[in-house]
Residue frames as qw, qx, qy, qz and C-alpha x, y, z in Angstrom:
[[0.417, -0.782, 0.236, 0.399, -240.28, 155.86, 114.28],
 [0.692, 0.111, 0.486, 0.522, -238.91, 154.78, 110.88],
 [0.320, 0.777, 0.331, 0.430, -240.05, 158.08, 109.41],
 [0.184, -0.950, 0.131, -0.216, -238.19, 160.13, 112.07],
 [0.767, 0.159, -0.379, 0.493, -234.59, 160.25, 113.30],
 [0.511, -0.799, -0.168, 0.271, -233.31, 161.53, 116.64],
 [0.532, 0.638, -0.048, 0.554, -231.12, 164.57, 115.91],
 [0.150, 0.463, -0.408, 0.773, -230.63, 166.07, 119.37],
 [0.513, -0.535, -0.651, 0.163, -231.66, 166.42, 122.99],
 [0.169, -0.830, 0.028, -0.531, -232.48, 169.22, 125.38],
 [0.583, 0.052, -0.613, 0.531, -230.00, 169.35, 128.27],
 [0.303, -0.628, -0.535, 0.477, -231.98, 171.91, 130.28],
 [0.088, 0.975, 0.203, -0.027, -232.43, 175.65, 130.54],
 [0.605, 0.112, -0.007, 0.788, -229.71, 178.10, 129.54],
 [0.036, 0.197, -0.069, 0.977, -230.03, 181.40, 131.32],
 [0.135, 0.347, 0.686, -0.625, -233.25, 182.89, 132.63],
 [0.364, 0.401, -0.083, -0.836, -235.05, 183.95, 129.43],
 [0.835, 0.291, 0.267, -0.384, -236.35, 180.63, 128.11],
 [0.484, 0.599, -0.613, -0.179, -233.35, 179.46, 126.12],
 [0.967, -0.197, 0.150, -0.062, -232.36, 175.80, 126.25],
 [0.196, -0.593, 0.743, 0.241, -229.02, 174.05, 126.16],
 [0.880, 0.357, 0.040, -0.311, -229.28, 171.85, 123.07],
 [0.459, -0.401, 0.740, 0.284, -227.08, 168.86, 122.29],
 [0.667, 0.534, -0.237, -0.462, -226.85, 168.07, 118.58],
 [0.760, -0.149, 0.624, 0.102, -226.31, 164.52, 117.31],
 [0.688, 0.718, 0.080, -0.069, -225.78, 165.69, 113.73],
 [0.807, 0.116, 0.099, 0.571, -222.52, 165.25, 111.79],
 [0.200, 0.385, -0.004, 0.901, -222.56, 169.05, 111.33],
 [0.170, -0.380, -0.723, 0.552, -223.91, 170.14, 114.73],
 [0.155, 0.312, 0.101, -0.932, -225.43, 173.45, 113.55],
 [0.263, -0.071, -0.732, -0.625, -227.56, 171.60, 110.97],
 [0.061, -0.364, -0.876, 0.311, -230.00, 170.67, 113.73],
 [0.175, 0.529, 0.297, -0.776, -231.76, 173.99, 113.19],
 [0.254, 0.356, -0.483, -0.759, -232.20, 173.39, 109.44],
 [0.053, -0.090, -0.978, -0.179, -234.35, 170.25, 109.51],
 [0.400, -0.452, -0.457, -0.654, -237.65, 172.05, 110.01],
 [0.592, -0.541, 0.223, -0.554, -239.78, 171.69, 113.11],
 [0.302, 0.219, -0.902, 0.216, -238.41, 169.05, 115.48],
 [0.721, -0.409, -0.237, -0.506, -240.81, 166.87, 117.43],
 [0.462, -0.471, 0.665, -0.350, -240.70, 165.03, 120.72],
 [0.055, -0.161, 0.978, 0.121, -240.46, 161.23, 120.70],
 [0.293, 0.413, 0.825, -0.251, -244.22, 160.83, 121.15],
 [0.176, 0.375, 0.554, 0.722, -244.92, 163.50, 118.52],
 [0.172, -0.766, -0.590, 0.186, -247.04, 165.49, 120.97],
 [0.117, -0.895, -0.015, 0.430, -244.96, 168.67, 120.73],
 [0.693, 0.483, 0.212, 0.492, -243.21, 170.39, 117.86],
 [0.334, -0.795, 0.013, 0.507, -240.55, 173.11, 118.04],
 [0.547, 0.780, -0.060, 0.298, -238.99, 175.54, 115.60],
 [0.747, -0.436, -0.023, 0.502, -235.31, 175.82, 116.61],
 [0.294, 0.905, -0.114, 0.287, -233.24, 178.99, 116.48],
 [0.787, -0.149, -0.229, 0.553, -229.61, 178.61, 117.55],
 [0.112, -0.991, -0.050, -0.044, -228.42, 181.70, 119.44],
 [0.092, 0.813, -0.565, 0.107, -224.77, 180.82, 120.20],
 [0.772, 0.111, -0.612, 0.132, -222.42, 177.90, 120.77],
 [0.519, -0.682, 0.362, -0.366, -221.93, 176.81, 124.38],
 [0.151, -0.416, 0.893, -0.088, -219.99, 173.98, 126.05],
 [0.246, 0.090, 0.965, -0.003, -221.21, 170.65, 124.62],
 [0.248, 0.596, 0.756, 0.106, -223.82, 172.16, 122.32],
 [0.080, 0.402, 0.262, 0.874, -225.76, 175.30, 121.60],
 [0.168, 0.384, 0.510, -0.751, -227.94, 177.81, 123.38],
 [0.031, -0.245, -0.726, -0.642, -231.19, 177.83, 121.45],
 [0.437, 0.128, 0.285, -0.843, -234.70, 179.25, 121.41],
 [0.047, 0.232, 0.949, 0.208, -237.54, 176.84, 120.87],
 [0.345, -0.308, -0.293, -0.836, -240.94, 178.05, 119.74],
 [0.704, -0.473, -0.383, -0.366, -243.48, 177.85, 122.55],
 [0.737, -0.322, -0.389, 0.449, -240.84, 177.88, 125.32],
 [0.067, 0.865, 0.049, 0.495, -240.96, 181.40, 126.79],
 [0.447, -0.801, 0.263, -0.300, -239.58, 180.90, 130.32],
 [0.092, 0.514, -0.830, 0.199, -236.72, 179.25, 132.19],
 [0.584, -0.075, 0.677, -0.442, -239.26, 177.01, 133.96],
 [0.842, 0.430, 0.079, -0.318, -240.67, 175.80, 130.62],
 [0.502, 0.640, -0.581, 0.014, -237.12, 175.17, 129.37],
 [0.203, -0.409, 0.820, -0.345, -236.22, 173.25, 132.55],
 [0.766, 0.091, 0.452, -0.449, -239.32, 171.09, 132.17],
 [0.813, 0.522, -0.168, -0.196, -237.96, 169.87, 128.81],
 [0.144, -0.660, 0.737, -0.012, -234.66, 168.59, 130.24],
 [0.443, -0.137, 0.886, 0.019, -233.87, 165.17, 128.74],
 [0.685, 0.553, 0.318, -0.352, -236.35, 165.51, 125.86],
 [0.470, -0.100, 0.662, 0.575, -235.05, 163.97, 122.63],
 [0.398, 0.640, 0.013, -0.657, -235.83, 165.82, 119.42],
 [0.607, 0.154, 0.732, 0.267, -236.67, 164.11, 116.14],
 [0.226, 0.501, -0.311, -0.776, -236.55, 165.33, 112.54],
 [0.855, 0.377, 0.204, -0.292, -238.50, 163.87, 109.63],
 [0.741, -0.130, 0.523, 0.402, -236.32, 161.42, 107.69],
 [0.560, 0.648, 0.373, 0.357, -237.06, 163.19, 104.38],
 [0.034, -0.996, 0.065, -0.043, -235.53, 166.42, 105.77],
 [0.613, -0.590, 0.443, 0.283, -232.17, 164.71, 106.39],
 [0.317, 0.678, -0.536, -0.391, -229.48, 164.53, 103.75],
 [0.966, 0.184, -0.161, -0.085, -228.91, 161.32, 101.81],
 [0.546, -0.651, 0.512, 0.124, -225.88, 159.25, 102.80],
 [0.350, 0.535, -0.722, -0.266, -223.16, 157.57, 100.76],
 [0.831, 0.004, -0.504, -0.236, -223.37, 153.77, 100.38],
 [0.639, 0.033, -0.648, 0.412, -221.00, 153.08, 103.28],
 [0.042, -0.132, 0.459, -0.877, -222.69, 155.37, 105.85],
 [0.370, -0.471, -0.776, -0.197, -225.82, 154.74, 107.90],
 [0.376, -0.575, 0.147, -0.711, -228.06, 156.52, 110.32],
 [0.060, -0.213, 0.877, -0.427, -227.84, 154.85, 113.72],
 [0.633, 0.123, 0.364, -0.672, -231.63, 154.48, 113.72],
 [0.765, 0.362, -0.362, -0.390, -231.39, 152.26, 110.64],
 [0.388, 0.350, -0.836, 0.165, -229.01, 149.82, 112.36],
 [0.379, -0.180, 0.661, -0.622, -231.14, 149.23, 115.47],
 [0.789, 0.139, 0.384, -0.459, -232.95, 145.91, 115.40],
 [0.626, 0.515, -0.531, -0.247, -230.94, 144.40, 112.55],
 [0.974, -0.201, 0.106, -0.013, -230.20, 140.70, 112.90],
 [0.029, -0.771, 0.630, 0.088, -226.50, 139.99, 113.40],
 [0.992, 0.120, 0.021, -0.024, -225.12, 136.88, 111.68],
 [0.482, -0.584, 0.526, 0.388, -221.60, 135.50, 111.70],
 [0.248, 0.539, -0.585, -0.552, -219.80, 134.76, 108.43],
 [0.021, -0.008, 0.993, 0.119, -221.13, 131.18, 108.54],
 [0.394, -0.338, -0.527, -0.673, -224.75, 132.36, 108.69],
 [0.435, -0.393, -0.750, 0.308, -225.29, 131.59, 112.39],
 [0.216, -0.825, -0.218, -0.474, -227.55, 134.11, 114.15],
 [0.423, 0.113, -0.528, 0.728, -225.69, 135.95, 116.90],
 [0.092, -0.571, -0.573, 0.580, -228.44, 138.28, 118.07],
 [0.222, 0.843, 0.393, 0.292, -229.78, 141.72, 117.21],
 [0.325, 0.289, -0.151, 0.888, -228.28, 145.19, 117.23],
 [0.328, -0.701, -0.595, 0.214, -229.64, 146.71, 120.43],
 [0.140, -0.940, -0.043, 0.309, -227.72, 150.00, 120.39],
 [0.662, 0.514, -0.028, 0.545, -225.12, 151.97, 118.51],
 [0.511, -0.794, -0.079, 0.320, -222.63, 153.60, 120.86],
 [0.572, 0.596, -0.106, 0.553, -219.88, 156.11, 120.29],
 [0.585, -0.754, -0.111, 0.277, -217.54, 157.09, 123.10],
 [0.041, -0.909, 0.266, 0.319, -215.16, 159.04, 120.89],
 [0.300, -0.456, 0.756, 0.361, -213.07, 156.34, 119.22],
 [0.279, 0.086, -0.758, -0.584, -215.65, 155.18, 116.68],
 [0.737, -0.153, -0.063, -0.656, -219.02, 153.49, 116.55],
 [0.048, -0.163, 0.965, -0.199, -219.68, 150.28, 118.47],
 [0.640, -0.203, -0.470, -0.573, -222.60, 147.94, 117.95],
 [0.368, -0.228, 0.742, -0.513, -224.18, 146.45, 121.07],
 [0.550, -0.005, -0.732, -0.403, -225.50, 142.96, 120.30],
 [0.488, -0.167, 0.648, -0.559, -228.01, 141.10, 122.45],
 [0.717, 0.124, -0.510, -0.459, -229.37, 137.64, 121.92],
 [0.898, -0.346, 0.074, -0.263, -230.18, 134.32, 123.52],
 [0.931, 0.142, -0.161, 0.294, -226.84, 132.75, 122.54],
 [0.331, 0.598, -0.310, 0.661, -224.81, 135.60, 124.02],
 [0.535, -0.426, -0.544, 0.486, -223.71, 136.03, 127.62],
 [0.117, -0.742, -0.228, 0.620, -225.22, 139.45, 128.20],
 [0.433, 0.885, 0.007, -0.172, -224.44, 142.25, 125.75],
 [0.748, -0.066, 0.306, 0.585, -221.50, 142.02, 123.37],
 [0.114, 0.890, -0.076, -0.436, -219.82, 145.17, 122.02],
 [0.762, 0.236, 0.429, 0.424, -218.56, 144.90, 118.47],
 [0.157, -0.498, 0.218, 0.825, -216.45, 147.56, 116.74],
 [0.595, 0.689, 0.378, -0.167, -218.41, 148.94, 113.79],
 [0.074, -0.644, 0.540, 0.537, -215.56, 148.79, 111.30],
 [0.719, 0.437, -0.347, -0.415, -215.45, 147.36, 107.80],
 [0.283, 0.371, -0.880, 0.088, -213.06, 144.60, 108.98],
 [0.168, 0.034, 0.868, -0.466, -215.42, 143.38, 111.76],
 [0.493, 0.538, 0.545, -0.413, -218.76, 144.25, 110.09],
 [0.250, -0.149, 0.627, 0.723, -218.06, 143.70, 106.39],
 [0.105, -0.345, -0.712, -0.603, -221.74, 143.70, 105.31],
 [0.232, 0.333, 0.508, -0.760, -224.70, 145.85, 106.28],
 [0.070, -0.250, -0.776, -0.575, -227.81, 144.86, 104.32],
 [0.278, 0.112, 0.374, -0.877, -230.65, 147.17, 105.32],
 [0.609, 0.082, -0.409, -0.675, -233.01, 145.70, 102.74],
 [0.686, -0.067, -0.723, -0.049, -232.65, 142.22, 104.30],
 [0.584, -0.718, 0.036, -0.375, -232.51, 143.56, 107.85],
 [0.930, -0.292, -0.009, 0.225, -229.13, 142.07, 108.73],
 [0.059, 0.867, -0.495, 0.008, -225.47, 142.69, 109.37],
 [0.938, 0.105, -0.273, 0.184, -222.70, 140.15, 108.85],
 [0.340, -0.859, 0.362, -0.124, -220.10, 140.13, 111.59],
 [0.819, 0.282, -0.417, 0.277, -216.62, 138.62, 111.40],
 [0.526, -0.838, 0.082, -0.121, -215.71, 138.79, 115.11],
 [0.221, 0.662, -0.673, 0.246, -212.12, 138.89, 116.24],
 [0.671, -0.064, -0.728, 0.124, -211.07, 135.68, 117.97],
 [0.328, -0.178, -0.680, 0.631, -212.29, 135.56, 121.57],
 [0.206, -0.178, 0.001, -0.962, -214.89, 138.32, 121.21],
 [0.695, -0.233, -0.262, -0.628, -217.91, 136.03, 121.54],
 [0.596, -0.004, -0.774, 0.214, -216.39, 133.51, 123.99]]
C-alpha cells in the first residue's frame, strides 16, 4: 500500500445511467480525475474517472467499465487509490495521511506512547488517534505543531508534547 494513496470513495449510484456519486479526499477535490486510472484497495479493478458535475458532498462521475446503475450500486463503499508517483509533492510541513499511519508516537522524553492508528478530520483540523499498551483505549491528539512538534518519516516516529491531562 505504500505505493498507493486513497484519494476517494464511491458513495453509490447517481441516477440511472451508470454514474456514481464520488467523494474526493483530495485537497483540490476535482484533482481526483487527474491522477490516472484509480484502483480498488485489492488492486483487482481499475477505473478511468470522468467527472460530470458537482453534487452534494462530491461529484457525479463516470467510471470506465461501469455501464449501469446496478454496476454503480455494487461499488458503493469502494475506496479508490492513486499511484503515489501521480500525486503532487508536498511542502516539508505537510504529509499524506497514509504516511502517518503506523508511526511510533514518543513523548518529549523518549517514552513510547503507542502508534498512530488513524488520522481523523471532523472539520476543525486533523487529529491523530493513538493506540498502545500503555494507553487506556484510544487517545485523540490534535495534529498541530504545538502538540506534535516533530514528524520524522525516515525514522518512523512522531514526537508528541501532550497537553496536561491528555494521557491521564
